[in-house]
Legacy VTK file of the C-alpha trace (Angstrom):
# vtk DataFile Version 3.0
C-alpha trace
ASCII
DATASET POLYDATA
POINTS 350 float
-11.857 15.249 20.163
-10.812 11.705 19.148
-7.194 11.136 17.131
-6.976 8.193 13.862
-4.269 5.783 14.392
-2.809 3.608 11.837
-2.382 0.514 12.436
1.736 0.039 12.171
1.113 2.935 14.987
-1.289 0.669 16.889
0.810 -2.582 16.847
3.622 -0.864 17.956
1.608 -0.088 20.840
0.434 -3.748 20.854
4.234 -5.090 20.965
4.783 -2.820 24.004
1.028 -3.772 25.627
0.076 -0.396 25.929
-3.327 -0.036 24.086
-6.029 -2.058 24.977
-8.139 -2.463 20.933
-11.712 -2.991 21.325
-14.125 -4.153 17.947
-17.098 -2.023 18.498
-18.927 -4.456 15.225
-21.752 -6.433 16.164
-20.607 -10.326 18.008
-20.948 -11.924 15.062
-18.916 -9.908 12.747
-16.523 -10.288 15.895
-16.852 -13.531 16.153
-16.223 -14.202 12.240
-12.622 -12.834 12.531
-10.834 -9.655 14.165
-7.927 -8.460 15.385
-5.767 -10.393 16.876
-6.033 -9.786 21.357
-9.437 -7.159 20.496
-12.353 -7.619 22.686
-15.758 -7.177 22.161
-17.636 -4.258 22.585
-20.574 -3.685 19.771
-22.884 -0.592 19.674
-25.211 -2.339 17.499
-26.312 -6.445 18.866
-26.979 -8.216 15.159
-30.721 -7.750 15.428
-29.739 -4.273 16.060
-26.900 -4.152 13.152
-29.570 -6.012 10.265
-32.322 -3.673 10.865
-30.058 -0.682 10.107
-28.837 -2.178 7.541
-31.871 -3.311 6.260
-33.260 1.052 6.239
-30.038 1.962 4.509
-30.340 0.104 1.459
-33.507 -0.538 0.877
-34.874 2.816 2.533
-32.595 5.464 2.582
-28.939 6.574 4.714
-30.922 9.350 6.579
-33.358 6.762 8.011
-31.093 4.320 9.010
-29.224 7.196 11.076
-31.790 7.850 12.785
-32.563 4.668 14.011
-28.927 3.426 14.638
-29.107 7.011 16.546
-32.713 5.810 18.567
-31.243 2.227 19.380
-27.986 4.002 20.708
-29.307 6.420 22.465
-30.930 4.143 24.654
-27.647 1.925 25.685
-25.560 5.146 26.187
-24.997 5.087 30.062
-23.648 1.450 29.379
-22.565 1.788 27.049
-19.873 4.553 27.620
-19.666 2.923 31.766
-18.007 -0.648 29.947
-15.350 1.918 28.264
-14.555 3.430 31.228
-14.074 0.819 32.964
-11.480 -0.449 30.998
-8.109 1.051 32.183
-5.012 3.734 29.579
-4.736 4.187 26.120
-8.026 2.170 24.127
-7.973 2.359 20.603
-11.450 1.613 18.563
-12.160 -0.368 14.956
-14.844 -0.941 13.204
-15.763 -3.067 9.651
-13.897 0.284 7.386
-14.043 3.258 10.108
-16.584 4.260 9.530
-19.847 5.709 11.774
-19.233 3.200 14.007
-16.722 3.630 14.963
-16.875 7.167 14.590
-19.144 7.620 16.187
-18.206 5.391 19.383
-15.077 7.792 19.540
-17.058 10.429 18.908
-19.861 10.203 21.999
-16.506 8.739 24.560
-14.275 11.780 24.098
-18.020 13.829 24.832
-17.519 12.372 28.164
-13.929 12.851 28.504
-12.802 8.867 27.763
-10.041 9.859 25.377
-9.872 6.700 22.516
-8.233 6.101 18.634
-9.622 5.244 15.674
-8.240 2.553 13.666
-7.752 3.940 10.223
-9.583 2.053 7.284
-10.723 -0.382 10.335
-10.775 -4.392 10.288
-11.309 -4.402 5.960
-7.781 -2.341 6.154
-5.824 -5.094 8.427
-7.285 -8.113 6.701
-5.508 -6.480 3.987
-2.423 -5.639 5.790
-2.667 -9.314 6.571
-3.770 -10.653 3.389
-0.628 -8.803 1.017
1.949 -9.905 4.336
1.155 -13.641 3.935
1.302 -13.100 -0.112
4.897 -11.370 0.281
6.261 -13.051 3.414
9.865 -14.603 2.580
10.509 -17.224 5.447
14.136 -17.694 6.100
14.332 -19.898 9.344
14.388 -23.370 9.301
12.107 -25.708 9.191
11.980 -28.505 11.122
8.419 -30.909 10.931
7.287 -32.740 12.837
6.112 -36.472 11.274
4.533 -39.925 12.901
1.400 -42.698 11.710
-1.524 -41.147 13.761
-1.184 -41.244 17.506
2.570 -40.802 18.470
1.474 -37.171 19.728
2.820 -34.861 17.601
0.354 -31.181 18.515
1.136 -32.369 22.180
5.235 -32.872 21.565
4.660 -29.410 20.100
2.894 -27.898 22.067
5.744 -29.149 25.474
8.703 -27.614 22.983
6.334 -24.366 22.517
5.880 -24.094 26.857
10.145 -24.184 26.837
10.044 -21.185 24.646
11.042 -23.406 21.492
9.586 -21.698 18.274
6.738 -23.477 18.043
3.676 -22.588 14.800
0.557 -24.609 16.274
-1.164 -25.535 12.830
-3.341 -26.960 14.031
-4.198 -25.230 17.021
-4.989 -21.720 14.361
-6.945 -24.383 12.871
-9.032 -25.221 14.936
-8.829 -28.643 13.509
-6.285 -31.909 14.081
-6.538 -31.825 10.216
-8.087 -36.064 9.801
-11.592 -36.719 8.958
-12.341 -37.048 13.311
-10.258 -33.465 13.106
-12.756 -31.865 14.260
-14.061 -33.100 17.249
-14.096 -31.291 20.332
-12.725 -28.467 18.618
-14.132 -24.773 17.508
-12.751 -24.542 13.845
-11.509 -20.846 12.883
-12.433 -20.105 9.298
-10.275 -18.755 7.092
-9.458 -15.020 8.156
-8.966 -15.923 11.620
-6.373 -18.885 10.966
-4.425 -15.867 8.411
-3.841 -13.590 11.601
-2.962 -16.135 13.994
-0.354 -17.321 12.255
0.631 -14.318 10.705
1.737 -12.876 13.758
3.240 -15.749 15.707
5.290 -15.759 12.087
6.869 -11.853 12.767
6.757 -13.468 16.505
9.134 -15.365 16.064
11.023 -14.809 12.386
14.347 -13.943 14.202
14.540 -17.267 15.289
17.013 -19.427 13.959
14.538 -21.999 12.518
10.909 -23.098 13.344
8.699 -26.231 13.803
5.856 -27.149 12.534
3.414 -30.386 12.384
3.558 -32.160 9.059
0.154 -30.953 7.702
-0.841 -30.565 4.072
-1.818 -27.644 2.077
-5.436 -27.738 3.738
-6.591 -28.047 7.867
-9.800 -28.014 8.472
-11.525 -25.357 6.995
-8.126 -23.549 6.116
-5.790 -23.838 3.269
-2.159 -22.624 3.838
-0.434 -19.814 2.194
2.524 -20.834 -0.570
5.071 -20.435 1.123
4.597 -23.383 4.199
4.042 -25.934 0.976
7.855 -25.047 -0.024
9.511 -24.836 3.626
7.684 -28.887 3.749
10.089 -30.265 0.512
12.919 -27.976 1.713
12.735 -28.429 5.740
13.906 -30.822 7.403
11.374 -33.947 8.251
12.165 -35.390 11.695
10.144 -38.389 12.349
8.425 -40.313 15.716
8.472 -43.734 15.732
6.443 -45.742 18.166
4.281 -49.172 18.876
1.063 -49.261 18.249
-0.747 -49.635 21.939
0.942 -46.477 22.905
-0.029 -44.293 20.071
-4.444 -46.448 20.899
-3.646 -44.203 24.937
-2.710 -40.926 22.990
-5.621 -40.899 20.965
-7.782 -41.451 23.969
-5.947 -39.501 26.426
-6.311 -36.268 23.362
-9.894 -37.024 21.638
-11.675 -38.229 24.849
-14.129 -40.891 23.091
-16.636 -41.247 25.461
-16.934 -37.462 25.199
-17.922 -37.224 22.248
-19.466 -41.274 21.074
-21.450 -39.756 18.202
-19.500 -37.229 16.429
-16.729 -39.920 15.534
-19.515 -42.284 14.652
-20.258 -40.120 12.447
-17.556 -39.054 10.905
-16.209 -42.478 10.868
-19.467 -43.780 9.125
-18.102 -40.987 6.095
-15.361 -43.408 6.150
-16.512 -46.711 6.210
-16.629 -47.603 2.809
-13.387 -46.688 2.468
-11.831 -50.460 4.385
-12.041 -53.909 3.426
-15.802 -54.691 4.737
-15.758 -57.178 7.505
-12.705 -54.580 9.441
-14.766 -51.354 8.800
-18.229 -53.669 10.296
-15.745 -54.713 13.347
-15.066 -51.013 14.449
-18.676 -49.394 13.959
-19.916 -51.935 16.319
-16.340 -50.950 18.776
-17.568 -47.921 18.651
-20.919 -48.158 19.254
-20.339 -50.671 22.068
-18.359 -47.956 23.251
-15.181 -49.913 22.916
-12.522 -47.567 22.081
-9.765 -49.250 21.991
-10.054 -51.739 19.857
-12.294 -49.461 17.711
-8.670 -47.294 17.319
-6.436 -50.360 17.285
-8.213 -51.409 14.140
-8.270 -47.962 12.376
-4.656 -47.797 12.869
-3.654 -50.790 11.506
-6.302 -51.165 8.259
-6.622 -46.974 7.648
-4.274 -44.257 8.519
-1.080 -46.358 8.880
-1.606 -47.757 5.518
-2.264 -44.103 4.119
0.870 -42.369 6.375
2.821 -44.656 4.972
1.541 -43.338 0.961
1.956 -40.358 2.196
5.380 -40.172 4.065
6.672 -41.538 0.785
5.910 -37.772 -0.874
8.968 -36.216 0.387
11.546 -36.752 -1.932
14.965 -36.183 -0.630
14.752 -33.706 1.810
16.535 -34.513 5.640
14.781 -37.070 7.297
15.406 -38.078 10.741
14.474 -40.398 12.512
13.271 -41.185 16.520
12.489 -44.254 18.136
10.566 -43.857 21.484
8.614 -45.677 23.428
5.944 -42.734 24.708
5.988 -38.702 24.628
8.359 -37.753 27.110
11.263 -40.104 25.347
10.027 -38.434 22.023
10.558 -35.287 23.948
13.699 -35.978 25.524
15.083 -36.890 21.645
14.306 -33.935 19.734
15.795 -31.636 22.652
18.700 -33.652 22.735
18.691 -33.279 18.577
17.911 -29.460 18.513
21.065 -28.592 21.336
22.922 -30.317 18.975
21.724 -29.014 16.046
21.518 -25.480 16.989
24.723 -25.167 19.726
24.692 -21.855 18.960
21.660 -20.313 20.928
22.411 -22.326 23.937
20.170 -23.256 26.873
16.200 -22.700 26.456
LINES 1 351
350 0 1 2 3 4 5 6 7 8 9 10 11 12 13 14 15 16 17 18 19 20 21 22 23 24 25 26 27 28 29 30 31 32 33 34 35 36 37 38 39 40 41 42 43 44 45 46 47 48 49 50 51 52 53 54 55 56 57 58 59 60 61 62 63 64 65 66 67 68 69 70 71 72 73 74 75 76 77 78 79 80 81 82 83 84 85 86 87 88 89 90 91 92 93 94 95 96 97 98 99 100 101 102 103 104 105 106 107 108 109 110 111 112 113 114 115 116 117 118 119 120 121 122 123 124 125 126 127 128 129 130 131 132 133 134 135 136 137 138 139 140 141 142 143 144 145 146 147 148 149 150 151 152 153 154 155 156 157 158 159 160 161 162 163 164 165 166 167 168 169 170 171 172 173 174 175 176 177 178 179 180 181 182 183 184 185 186 187 188 189 190 191 192 193 194 195 196 197 198 199 200 201 202 203 204 205 206 207 208 209 210 211 212 213 214 215 216 217 218 219 220 221 222 223 224 225 226 227 228 229 230 231 232 233 234 235 236 237 238 239 240 241 242 243 244 245 246 247 248 249 250 251 252 253 254 255 256 257 258 259 260 261 262 263 264 265 266 267 268 269 270 271 272 273 274 275 276 277 278 279 280 281 282 283 284 285 286 287 288 289 290 291 292 293 294 295 296 297 298 299 300 301 302 303 304 305 306 307 308 309 310 311 312 313 314 315 316 317 318 319 320 321 322 323 324 325 326 327 328 329 330 331 332 333 334 335 336 337 338 339 340 341 342 343 344 345 346 347 348 349
């Protein structure tokens, strides 16, 4: 017979990489939100889940169970085989730790494939995430990387993360760059996924003496950051990257690949077109339409983003500010790492 496992026990095994976590909910539920690092082996696909759910609410519980049994019976050999291919310990979960995960665990146990069932399912995990973020006590010192659009702030943080600096990539977790063009070429995450990714990263890095973030508004695309992040922005150190405009245009073209996303860029630009002086807006539109992305980006920086960012920069009050004047991303990386080594010599080289 299968055993139940608590979320705390499951996370302890996950940290040691001693268990595979399997979401048996439908693909759409899995894609909407799930436990980090889990895989999806659905008991029902989306259409089957909808059919059984309709019977449950409109006919009877018994009718739903009987139809569910018919559906599952036809796919049992392939379903069991997929679990049998996964080595080591396994745990399954569904929405509330109910019928789908219980059915899965029971059937697998009859075939001598032992799995744990997560108590409370995804609902228990989601409650733990929201409760943890609401009560989270942020202790490390915060460094927020600022800079006009195109200074490569995200790329800088990715480079630092690859070198094992304590970085939290908020834009990566949101699946959005935090601007009117921020969705271009990306797949935005919802709030549930963002919260899970953020909490897991915070817990991983909480013993670090500091953390590095990109300076963001409290909303990034579809998601909103927890309130304690606003306090960090007020008390943390602001690291400002100052870079020539031509280098920034080049960085934006590398990041956004406008030749691959021309229509998306045009659609996004036309949402803000009315906020820009009419002759300039018309020239940007013509440049985007003709594929002269260098000119379009140059004008957007000069007449829209730089003035807007200049206004935002005045909102940070008396928090510590350190500026780095550099020519490119390589120099920005060297300047920031040198500063961090001087500021935190106690943690040694990375």
